[in-house]
C-alpha positions as CSV (number, residue, x, y, z in Angstrom):
1,X,19.2,-83.1,-47.5
2,X,22.1,-80.9,-49.1
3,X,23.6,-84.7,-50.9
4,X,19.7,-85.0,-51.9
5,X,19.8,-81.2,-53.6
6,X,23.1,-81.5,-55.2
7,X,22.0,-85.4,-56.6
8,X,18.6,-84.4,-57.7
9,X,20.4,-80.9,-59.8
10,X,23.0,-83.1,-61.0
11,X,20.7,-85.6,-62.6
12,X,18.3,-83.0,-64.1
13,X,21.7,-81.5,-65.8
14,X,22.2,-83.2,-69.3
15,X,26.1,-84.9,-69.7
16,X,28.0,-82.1,-71.8
17,X,30.4,-84.4,-72.7
18,X,32.0,-88.2,-73.4
19,X,34.4,-90.2,-74.7
20,X,33.9,-92.2,-78.0
21,X,35.6,-94.4,-80.2
22,X,35.6,-93.4,-84.0
23,X,33.9,-96.4,-85.8
24,X,33.5,-94.1,-89.3
25,X,34.8,-90.9,-91.3
26,X,31.9,-89.6,-93.5
27,X,33.4,-87.6,-96.1
28,X,35.9,-86.1,-93.8
29,X,32.9,-83.8,-92.5
30,X,31.4,-85.9,-89.6
31,X,31.8,-88.9,-88.0
32,X,30.1,-91.9,-86.7
33,X,31.5,-93.5,-83.0
34,X,30.6,-95.5,-79.9
35,X,30.2,-94.4,-76.6
36,X,33.2,-95.8,-74.7
37,X,30.7,-96.5,-71.7
38,X,27.4,-97.4,-72.7
39,X,28.3,-98.1,-75.9
40,X,25.1,-95.7,-77.8
41,X,26.4,-95.2,-81.5
42,X,26.2,-91.2,-82.5
43,X,25.9,-90.7,-85.9
44,X,27.3,-87.5,-87.7
45,X,29.1,-85.6,-84.8
46,X,30.5,-82.6,-86.4
47,X,34.1,-82.2,-86.9
48,X,34.2,-78.6,-86.4
49,X,31.8,-76.5,-83.7
50,X,30.3,-74.9,-86.5
51,X,29.1,-75.4,-90.7
52,X,30.8,-72.6,-91.3
53,X,32.9,-72.9,-95.3
54,X,34.9,-69.9,-94.7
55,X,37.8,-70.0,-91.8
56,X,37.7,-73.0,-90.0
57,X,40.8,-76.0,-88.7
58,X,39.4,-79.4,-89.4
59,X,40.9,-82.3,-87.8
60,X,39.7,-85.7,-88.9
61,X,40.5,-88.2,-86.1
62,X,41.9,-92.3,-87.1
63,X,39.7,-94.8,-87.1
64,X,40.0,-96.8,-83.7
65,X,40.7,-93.7,-82.4
66,X,38.9,-92.3,-79.0
67,X,37.4,-88.8,-79.1
68,X,35.2,-86.2,-76.9
69,X,32.7,-85.4,-78.3
70,X,30.7,-82.2,-76.5
71,X,27.0,-81.2,-77.3
72,X,25.9,-78.3,-79.0
73,X,23.5,-75.6,-77.0
74,X,23.0,-78.8,-74.7
75,X,21.2,-81.1,-77.3
76,X,21.3,-84.7,-77.2
77,X,21.2,-84.9,-80.4
78,X,23.9,-82.6,-82.0
79,X,27.4,-83.5,-81.2
80,X,31.0,-82.0,-82.5
81,X,34.3,-83.6,-81.4
82,X,36.1,-81.4,-78.8
83,X,39.3,-83.5,-78.2
84,X,41.2,-85.9,-80.0
85,X,43.6,-88.9,-79.4
86,X,45.0,-89.5,-82.8
87,X,44.9,-87.5,-85.9
88,X,44.5,-88.4,-89.8
89,X,44.4,-85.2,-91.5
90,X,44.3,-81.8,-90.7
91,X,42.5,-79.1,-92.7
92,X,43.3,-75.4,-92.3
93,X,41.1,-72.8,-94.3
94,X,42.7,-69.2,-93.7
95,X,43.8,-66.3,-95.0
96,X,47.1,-66.2,-93.1
97,X,49.7,-69.3,-91.1
98,X,52.8,-68.4,-89.7
99,X,54.9,-71.0,-88.4
100,X,58.3,-70.2,-86.1
101,X,57.0,-66.4,-85.9
102,X,58.0,-66.4,-89.5
103,X,61.8,-66.4,-89.1
104,X,62.5,-68.8,-91.8
105,X,60.5,-66.7,-94.4
106,X,57.4,-68.0,-96.4
107,X,56.7,-71.2,-98.3
108,X,57.6,-71.4,-101.9
109,X,55.1,-71.4,-104.4
110,X,56.3,-74.2,-106.6
111,X,54.4,-73.3,-109.7
112,X,56.1,-69.8,-109.2
113,X,59.4,-71.5,-108.5
114,X,59.2,-73.9,-111.4
115,X,58.4,-71.1,-113.9
116,X,61.5,-69.3,-112.4
117,X,63.8,-72.2,-112.6
118,X,62.6,-73.0,-116.4
119,X,63.7,-69.3,-117.0
120,X,67.0,-69.0,-115.7
121,X,67.3,-73.0,-117.3
122,X,66.7,-71.4,-120.8
123,X,69.2,-68.4,-120.0
124,X,72.1,-70.8,-119.4
125,X,71.4,-72.9,-122.7
126,X,71.1,-70.0,-124.3
127,X,75.0,-68.7,-123.0
128,X,76.8,-72.1,-123.6
129,X,75.6,-71.4,-127.3
130,X,76.2,-67.8,-127.2
131,X,80.0,-68.7,-125.6
132,X,80.3,-71.4,-128.0
133,X,79.6,-69.7,-131.1
134,X,82.1,-66.8,-129.7
135,X,84.5,-69.0,-129.2
136,X,84.0,-70.4,-132.8
137,X,84.4,-66.6,-134.6
138,X,87.5,-65.9,-132.6
139,X,90.1,-66.1,-135.6
140,X,92.5,-69.1,-136.4
141,X,95.7,-66.7,-135.0
142,X,94.7,-65.8,-131.6
143,X,96.4,-67.8,-128.9
144,X,93.4,-70.1,-128.3
145,X,93.1,-71.2,-131.6
146,X,88.5,-70.4,-131.9
147,X,88.1,-73.7,-133.4
148,X,89.5,-75.7,-130.6
149,X,88.6,-73.1,-127.9
150,X,85.1,-73.7,-128.7
151,X,85.6,-77.4,-129.3
152,X,86.9,-77.5,-125.9
153,X,84.2,-75.5,-124.6
154,X,81.9,-77.5,-125.3
155,X,83.5,-80.5,-124.0
156,X,83.7,-78.8,-120.5
157,X,79.7,-78.0,-121.1
158,X,78.7,-81.7,-122.6
159,X,77.8,-83.2,-119.1
160,X,76.9,-79.4,-117.8
161,X,72.9,-80.5,-117.1
162,X,69.9,-78.4,-115.6
163,X,67.4,-80.6,-114.1
164,X,65.9,-80.1,-110.8
165,X,64.5,-82.6,-108.6
166,X,60.9,-82.9,-106.8
167,X,61.0,-80.0,-104.2
168,X,57.3,-79.9,-103.3
169,X,56.7,-81.1,-99.8
170,X,53.5,-82.8,-100.4
171,X,53.1,-82.9,-96.8
172,X,52.1,-79.3,-96.4
173,X,50.3,-78.5,-99.3
174,X,48.8,-74.8,-100.2
Protein backbone atom coordinates (compact mmCIF):
# COMPACT_ATOMS: atom_id res chain seq x y z
CA UNK A 1 0.00 0.00 0.00
CA UNK A 2 2.78 2.47 0.97
CA UNK A 3 4.75 1.66 -2.21
CA UNK A 4 1.66 2.34 -4.34
CA UNK A 5 1.16 5.70 -2.62
CA UNK A 6 4.80 6.75 -3.11
CA UNK A 7 4.72 5.57 -6.74
CA UNK A 8 1.50 7.51 -7.33
CA UNK A 9 2.93 10.70 -5.81
CA UNK A 10 6.25 10.43 -7.61
CA UNK A 11 4.50 9.73 -10.88
CA UNK A 12 2.74 13.09 -10.64
CA UNK A 13 5.82 15.13 -9.71
CA UNK A 14 7.62 16.33 -12.84
CA UNK A 15 11.31 15.64 -13.16
CA UNK A 16 13.12 18.79 -12.05
CA UNK A 17 16.53 18.24 -13.67
CA UNK A 18 17.81 16.26 -16.65
CA UNK A 19 21.20 15.37 -18.07
CA UNK A 20 21.59 16.60 -21.63
CA UNK A 21 24.21 16.92 -24.35
CA UNK A 22 24.79 20.42 -25.79
CA UNK A 23 24.06 20.47 -29.53
CA UNK A 24 24.16 24.22 -30.26
CA UNK A 25 25.06 27.58 -28.68
CA UNK A 26 22.59 30.35 -29.60
CA UNK A 27 24.33 33.76 -29.52
CA UNK A 28 25.83 32.95 -26.10
CA UNK A 29 22.38 33.50 -24.56
CA UNK A 30 20.77 30.06 -24.79
CA UNK A 31 21.65 26.53 -25.86
CA UNK A 32 19.93 23.67 -27.63
CA UNK A 33 20.48 20.23 -26.12
CA UNK A 34 19.35 16.63 -26.24
CA UNK A 35 18.27 14.57 -23.21
CA UNK A 36 20.82 11.79 -22.60
CA UNK A 37 18.13 9.29 -21.61
CA UNK A 38 15.15 9.74 -23.93
CA UNK A 39 16.82 11.96 -26.61
CA UNK A 40 14.16 14.69 -26.23
CA UNK A 41 15.34 17.93 -27.86
CA UNK A 42 15.26 21.11 -25.75
CA UNK A 43 15.54 24.45 -27.57
CA UNK A 44 16.63 27.81 -26.15
CA UNK A 45 17.60 26.60 -22.69
CA UNK A 46 18.71 29.69 -20.72
CA UNK A 47 22.32 30.04 -19.61
CA UNK A 48 21.31 32.14 -16.60
CA UNK A 49 18.44 31.51 -14.23
CA UNK A 50 17.10 35.01 -14.86
CA UNK A 51 17.05 37.15 -17.97
CA UNK A 52 18.53 40.22 -16.26
CA UNK A 53 21.02 42.42 -18.12
CA UNK A 54 22.28 43.98 -14.89
CA UNK A 55 24.63 41.79 -12.85
CA UNK A 56 25.16 38.15 -13.70
CA UNK A 57 27.52 35.23 -14.10
CA UNK A 58 27.01 33.38 -17.37
CA UNK A 59 28.84 30.17 -18.22
CA UNK A 60 28.74 29.03 -21.84
CA UNK A 61 29.26 25.26 -22.22
CA UNK A 62 31.18 23.58 -25.03
CA UNK A 63 29.15 22.00 -27.81
CA UNK A 64 29.11 18.25 -27.20
CA UNK A 65 29.56 18.56 -23.44
CA UNK A 66 27.11 17.29 -20.83
CA UNK A 67 25.01 19.73 -18.81
CA UNK A 68 22.32 19.43 -16.20
CA UNK A 69 19.20 21.40 -17.14
CA UNK A 70 16.64 22.32 -14.51
CA UNK A 71 13.07 23.44 -14.91
CA UNK A 72 11.97 26.95 -14.01
CA UNK A 73 8.91 26.96 -11.71
CA UNK A 74 8.23 23.28 -12.49
CA UNK A 75 7.59 24.20 -16.12
CA UNK A 76 8.13 21.49 -18.70
CA UNK A 77 8.95 24.15 -21.32
CA UNK A 78 11.30 26.54 -19.53
CA UNK A 79 14.75 25.32 -18.49
CA UNK A 80 18.10 26.77 -17.51
CA UNK A 81 21.53 25.15 -17.36
CA UNK A 82 22.31 24.46 -13.71
CA UNK A 83 25.56 22.46 -13.99
CA UNK A 84 28.31 22.12 -16.58
CA UNK A 85 30.87 19.45 -17.47
CA UNK A 86 32.93 21.72 -19.76
CA UNK A 87 32.94 25.50 -20.12
CA UNK A 88 33.82 27.36 -23.31
CA UNK A 89 33.57 30.91 -21.92
CA UNK A 90 32.57 32.74 -18.78
CA UNK A 91 30.88 36.16 -18.79
CA UNK A 92 30.73 38.05 -15.51
CA UNK A 93 28.99 41.39 -15.15
CA UNK A 94 29.55 42.78 -11.67
CA UNK A 95 30.56 45.98 -9.91
CA UNK A 96 33.53 44.42 -8.11
CA UNK A 97 35.57 41.27 -8.52
CA UNK A 98 38.18 40.06 -6.00
CA UNK A 99 40.85 37.43 -6.72
CA UNK A 100 43.22 36.01 -4.09
CA UNK A 101 41.50 38.07 -1.38
CA UNK A 102 42.85 41.20 -3.09
CA UNK A 103 46.40 40.48 -1.89
CA UNK A 104 47.93 41.01 -5.35
CA UNK A 105 46.34 44.41 -5.91
CA UNK A 106 44.06 45.42 -8.73
CA UNK A 107 44.25 44.54 -12.40
CA UNK A 108 45.99 47.00 -14.65
CA UNK A 109 43.87 49.41 -16.65
CA UNK A 110 45.79 48.93 -19.89
CA UNK A 111 44.88 52.28 -21.49
CA UNK A 112 45.99 54.26 -18.43
CA UNK A 113 49.19 52.19 -18.16
CA UNK A 114 50.03 52.83 -21.82
CA UNK A 115 49.41 56.54 -21.34
CA UNK A 116 51.64 56.68 -18.24
CA UNK A 117 54.42 54.75 -19.96
CA UNK A 118 54.21 56.99 -23.03
CA UNK A 119 54.70 60.03 -20.77
CA UNK A 120 57.70 58.31 -19.15
CA UNK A 121 59.15 57.57 -22.58
CA UNK A 122 58.71 61.22 -23.65
CA UNK A 123 60.34 62.41 -20.42
CA UNK A 124 63.37 60.12 -20.93
CA UNK A 125 63.79 61.26 -24.54
CA UNK A 126 63.63 64.90 -23.45
CA UNK A 127 66.18 64.18 -20.70
CA UNK A 128 68.53 62.53 -23.21
CA UNK A 129 68.28 65.53 -25.52
CA UNK A 130 68.82 68.01 -22.66
CA UNK A 131 71.89 66.19 -21.36
CA UNK A 132 73.35 65.99 -24.86
CA UNK A 133 72.82 69.71 -25.37
CA UNK A 134 74.27 70.48 -21.95
CA UNK A 135 77.40 68.43 -22.59
CA UNK A 136 77.85 70.14 -25.96
CA UNK A 137 77.73 73.51 -24.23
CA UNK A 138 80.48 72.61 -21.76
CA UNK A 139 83.59 74.65 -22.55
CA UNK A 140 86.59 73.11 -24.34
CA UNK A 141 88.87 73.93 -21.39
CA UNK A 142 87.08 71.56 -19.01
CA UNK A 143 88.65 68.11 -18.45
CA UNK A 144 85.78 66.35 -20.18
CA UNK A 145 85.75 68.28 -23.42
CA UNK A 146 82.20 69.37 -24.20
CA UNK A 147 82.11 68.11 -27.78
CA UNK A 148 83.78 64.78 -26.98
CA UNK A 149 81.66 64.40 -23.83
CA UNK A 150 78.49 64.96 -25.87
CA UNK A 151 79.74 62.54 -28.50
CA UNK A 152 80.46 59.86 -25.87
CA UNK A 153 77.06 60.37 -24.27
CA UNK A 154 75.23 60.20 -27.59
CA UNK A 155 77.17 57.06 -28.55
CA UNK A 156 76.25 55.36 -25.27
CA UNK A 157 72.60 56.37 -25.64
CA UNK A 158 72.36 55.35 -29.30
CA UNK A 159 71.30 51.80 -28.45
CA UNK A 160 69.18 52.79 -25.45
CA UNK A 161 65.63 52.57 -26.78
CA UNK A 162 62.47 52.55 -24.71
CA UNK A 163 59.94 50.13 -26.12
CA UNK A 164 57.05 48.30 -24.54
CA UNK A 165 55.88 44.78 -25.22
CA UNK A 166 52.25 43.75 -25.20
CA UNK A 167 51.24 43.83 -21.53
CA UNK A 168 47.57 43.04 -21.84
CA UNK A 169 46.33 39.73 -20.51
CA UNK A 170 43.76 38.85 -23.16
CA UNK A 171 42.47 35.91 -21.09
CA UNK A 172 40.94 38.33 -18.57
CA UNK A 173 39.17 41.25 -20.24
CA UNK A 174 37.68 44.19 -18.41
